[in-house]
N, C-alpha and C positions, 0 to 999 in steps of 0.2 A: 768861667768855671773850668778848672783844670782837671778835676777828678769827677767821675760819675758815681763811684761808690765810696762811701765813707767807711772807715774801720774804727776799731775801738781805740786806736791811738788818738783819734780826734777828740776823745773825751778824757781829760786828765784830771787827776785828783791827788791831793797830798796825802790822803788817808784812804786806802782801799777798804778799810773796815767800815768807814762812814758810807762809802758807796754801796757796799754789800748790804748793810743793814737798812739803808734808805730804800733801795730798790725792793728789798724783801718786804718792808713795811708797806710801801705803796702797793705792791702786788697783792698782798693779803687784804688790804683795805678795799681796793677797787675791783680786782679781777673777778671775785666771786659774784659781785653784784652785776657787772656788765655781762658776764657770761650767763647769769640767770635770766637777765633781760632778753638776751639774744636767743637763748634756749627756748623761752616761752614764745618769742616772736616767730621763730621758725616752726614751733609746734602749731601755732595758730595760723601761720601762713600755709602750712603743708597739710593740715588736717582735712582739707577738702579732697586730698588724694584718696584717703580711706573712706570719707563720707560718700565719695562717688560710687562705692560698691553697692550702696543702697539708694542714695539720693538720685543718681542719674535715671534710674528706672522709675522712681516715684514721681520725679518732676518731668520726665520725658525728655531728657537731655541727650543729644548726640555728641560725638567727639568734638566737633567744632564749637558747639555751645559750651561744653566743658572747658575747652581751650580758651574761649573768651572769658569765662569766669576766672580761670587762673590768671590770664593776662591782664584783665582790667585792674587788678590790684596793683600791678607794676606800673600801669599807666597813670593812675592817680598818685601813686608813690612818686613817680618821676616829676609830675607837675609841681608838687609841693616840696620837693627835695631841697632846692636851694633856699627858698624862704625859711624853711624849718631850720636849716643849718645856720643861716644868718641870725635867726632868733636865738639859737644856742650860743653863738658868739657874743650876742648882746646881753642876754639874760643868764647865761651859764647853763651847765649841764644839769644841775639839780632841778631847776624849773622845767627845762625843755624835755629831758629824758623821762622824768616822772609823768609829765603830761602825756607824752607819747604812750607810755605803758598803760596808763589808765584808759585812754581813748581806744587803743586797739583791743584791750580786753572787752570793753563795752561793744565794740564792733563785732567781735567774735561771737559773743552771746547773742547779738541781734541776728546772726546768720541762722540761728535755730528757728527763726520766724519766717524763713524763706517759703514762699508759696509757688514760685515758678521761676523761669529764666530771668525775667526782668528784675524781680526783687533780689535774686541771687547776685546779679551784676551790680545792683545798687549797694548791697551790703559789702560785697568784695571791694567795690570802689571806695566805700567808707573806710574799710580796713586799710587800704593803701594810703589814703589820706592820713589816717591816724598814725600809721607806722612811719610815715615819711620823715626822713632825717635821722632815723635810728642808727643805721650803719655808719654813714659818714660822720654823724655826731659822735659816736663812740670812737671812731678813728681819730677825729679831732681831739677828743678828750684824752686819748692815750698819748697823742703827740704832745700834749701839754703836761704830761706826767712822766713819760719815759724818754730818756735820751736815745738818740738815733740807734746806737749799737744794740739796744735792747728791744727795739720795736718789732722786728720780725718775730722774735720769740713771743712777745705778749700779744701782738696781732694774731699770731697763730693760736695762742692759748684762748683768746677771745673767740676765734673762729672754730675752735674745738666744739663749741656749743652747737654748731650746725650738724655735723654727723651724729653727735651724741643725741641731739633732739630727734633726728630722724630714726635713730636706733630705738629710742624710747617710744616714739610715736608708733613705730612698727610693732613693738611688743605689746602695747596696751590698747591700741585702737580696735583690734579684733574683739577684745573683751568688752569694750565700751559699746561697740556695734551690737553685741549680743544682748544689750539692755533693751533692744528693740521691743516696743510695746509696753514697757514699764511705765505705769501711770498714763498709759495711752500716748506716749511720746515715742517717735521713731528713734532708732539707734543712732542715726547720723545726726539728729538734733541733740541727743545727749552728748555726742562728741563735741559739738560747738559750745554747749553750756558748760560742761565740766572743764574744758580747756581754756575757756574765756575768763574764768574767775581769778586764777592765780596772778596774771599780770596786773589786775586792778589792785590786788593786795600789795604786790611788790612796788607798784608806783607810789602808793601811800607811804610805804616804808622809806622809799628813796628820798622823799621830801625832807625827812629828818636825818638822813644818813650821808648823802653825797656832799662832797666838797668840790668847788669849781676849779680852784687853782692851788698850786703848792704854797703860795704866799698866805693862803687862808687856812692851811692845814694845822690846826692846833694839836693834832695827834702825831706830828713830827716834831723832833727836837729842833732847837735853833740851828745847831750844826747841820742837821739833816736838811732842813729847809734851805740853808745857805748853799750846801753842796748841790742840791737838786736844781735850784734856780740858776746857779752858775753853770752847771753842765748844760742845761737847756739853752742858756744864752750863748754858750760857745757853739752849740749846734746851729742856732739861728744865724750866727755870723758865718759859719762854715757852709751853710746851705742857702745862703741868701741870693740865690739866682733870680728869684722873682721878688721884687721890692714892693713897698706899699704904694701901688700905683692906682688904687681904686679898683673896686670889684669888677666893673664892666671891662676895663682894659685888661685886667688879669685873666678873667675867665674866657676871653676871646683869643688868648695867646695860642698859636698853633700847637705848642707842646701840650698844653692842657687839653685841647681838643683831641690830640693823639692819644693821650691817656684815656680819655673818655671812650674812644673807639675800641681800645684794648678792653676796657671794662664792659663794653657792649658785648664782646665775645664771651667774656667771663659770665655775664648774666645769662646769656643764651644757654651756656652750659649748666649753670645753677638751676635755671627754671625748667630744665629738661631732665634732671636727675631723678626726681621723686614723683611728680604728679601722675605720670603714666604707669609707673612700675607696678603698683598694686593691681591695676586693671589687667596688665599683661600677665602677671602671675596668676590672677584669678581665672584668666581665660584657659588655663591648663587644668581647671576643675578642682582646685584646692579650696578647702573651707577658709573662712575669714581668719581664724586663729593661725593656720599654717601660712596663709598669705603674709601675715604680719611677720612671722619668724623668717621667712625667706627674704622678704623685703628688707629686713634688718642687716643682711649680710653685706651688701655693697657699702653702706655707710661705715661699717666697722673697718673695711679696707681703706676707705677714705680717711678715717681718723688716724690710722697707723701711718699712712702716707703723708698726711699733713704734718704730723709730729716729726717724722724723720726728715722730710724735705726742709721744713722751716729751721730746724736745729742745724742742719748741715749748711744751709744758706747763711745763717748767723755766723757759723764757725769760719767759713771761708770769706765772708763779707761780700758775696755775689748775689745780685737780685735779678738782673735783666736776663741772663742766660738761663737761670732757673725758671723764671716765669715763662720764657719761650719754650723750654723743655716740657714744663707741665701742661702748657696749652696743647702741645703735640700729643702728649700722653692721653689727655682728655679726648682729643679728636679720635685717637686710635680706639678708645673704648666705645665711643658712640658708633664708629664704623663696624666694630665687631657685633654690637647689638643690632645694628641695622640689617646685617646679612644673616643673623642667626634665627633658627626656627625652633631650637630645643631650649628648654628652660635653663639648662646648665650653662650653655654658651651665652645666653642672654644675661645671666647673673655675672658670668665672667666679664662680659663687656661692660656691664655697669660697675663692677668692681674697679676695672681699669679707669673708667670715666670718673668715678668718685675720687680715686687717687689723684688724677690729673687736675680736676676742677678744684678740689679743696686745697691741694698743694699750691695751685695758682693763687687762690684767694689769700692764703697766708702770706705769700711772698710779694705779690703784686702791689699791695697797698702801701708797702714801705717806700715804693718809688715815688708816687705823687706826694706822699707825706714829706719826703726829704727835699723835694723840689720846691714846695711852696714855702713862702715866708709866713710868719704868724698872722700878718695883716691880711694876706691874700688867701690863706688856707680855707676859711669857711666857705667863701663863694666858689673857689676853684675846686675843692674837694666835692662840694655839693654838685657842681656841674659834671664832674667825672662820674659821680654816682648816678646822676640824672640820665646821662647818656646810656649808662649801663642798664638802668631800669627800663629804658625803651626796648632794649633787647629782651628783657624779661617779659615785657608786655606783648611783643609781637611773636616770639618763637612758639609759645603754646598754641596760638591760633593757627600758625603755619602747620604745626604737627597735627593738630586736630582736623584741619581741612584736608590734609594729605591722607590722614587715616580714613576719613569718610569717603574719600575718592577712590582709594586703592584697597581698603580693607586691612592694611598693615602699616607698620611704623617705619618701613625702610626709607622712604623718601624724606620724611621728617627728620629722622636721626642723621641721615647723610647731610642734610642742610646744616644741622648743628655742627657736625664734624668739619664741614667746610668753613664755617664762620670761625671756629676755634683755630684752624690752621692760619687763616688770615690774621687773627689776633696775634699768633706767634710771630708772624713776620712784622707786624706793627710794633711789637715790643723791641725787636732788634733795630728797627728804624729809629725808634725813640732813643735807644742807647747811642746810636751813631750820631744823632743830632745833639745829644747832650755832650758827647765827646768834643764836637766842634765848638760848642759854647765854652 
């Protein structure tokens, strides 16, 4: 491999108008659906953050127990990540992604039947199993539909769903919690019920709506299908660093493991952005409705940062330095939050952390996508995501235990900042290794 970063010159076409209309049609067809899926997944993954405002007291949970409940989802998610992604490769996105949506919706509704810590862990574990494979599955799906030079843009668009979901959750969760006692049901249980039903509906719709590959897309013209398959084939030849060597040999390559360690840092950041913030804001004496509005501020900053960083990354064709930079930004945000005692500075810290983490998420995934061949991508991307999920499983427990021991979040957030700085260094190491190849 002589180049680390591909640019738009790598994709040629005799008719720019065909390229423009094809990409636009694919984006209109796919992006709203995968964004809706991820929006609802993040909503159901993160609603425990607001449920905690009532649930922790009702169930007698301390910070470590709550951290375990947050982390166990990532643990089961990581266990079933690779199998789920291999199933997607074999049976296609339509079957796999719709199955994921229906199952995680059911898992979320079941959380309303939680009676104590053990049942909470069990239902959260089922949620992780149900959702396993969603993110790498969509990343794989987008790599099958968008040429390389467009991927950072549409990866970022897909990831817009994360801050948008947290903004939406922050604004509505307080009102749902105020349903407390309606029909004798606690407000936090209403939260799980009302937010668990939409993905079930979306999954059923997806069975009839999704198309697995461009060759099957009857909604594209023949010229559009030919251009898209040709562009993707040129990408496959230009990025064929990893060949069809078998899943086991591919996923044990040092570079794939290095990507996984980078993603470990990213997941540590992602899993620390939202779960604790409503409780931190609540500790300053605000009512639930105001907690929601204040909690919505950092994801707004994250969304703006994600859009700006991903577009500029696409414009200059650079991925590695951007990912390293955004890791450092995220670490800075958590360090600010760790040493802050006023709500204003805590929010500022989380705003910076959101910009860094979401900026990283948008740019980072274009790197392993471009490194893997089509044959190796399902297993390798699944492994990268699995290693990341382990970070999501462990860091909430670390933060919760540190909170119980010290009474504050300083130590926990500093651990997150340190992990993010290590991830920034690993990204640069990955770049140097790819240059050598």
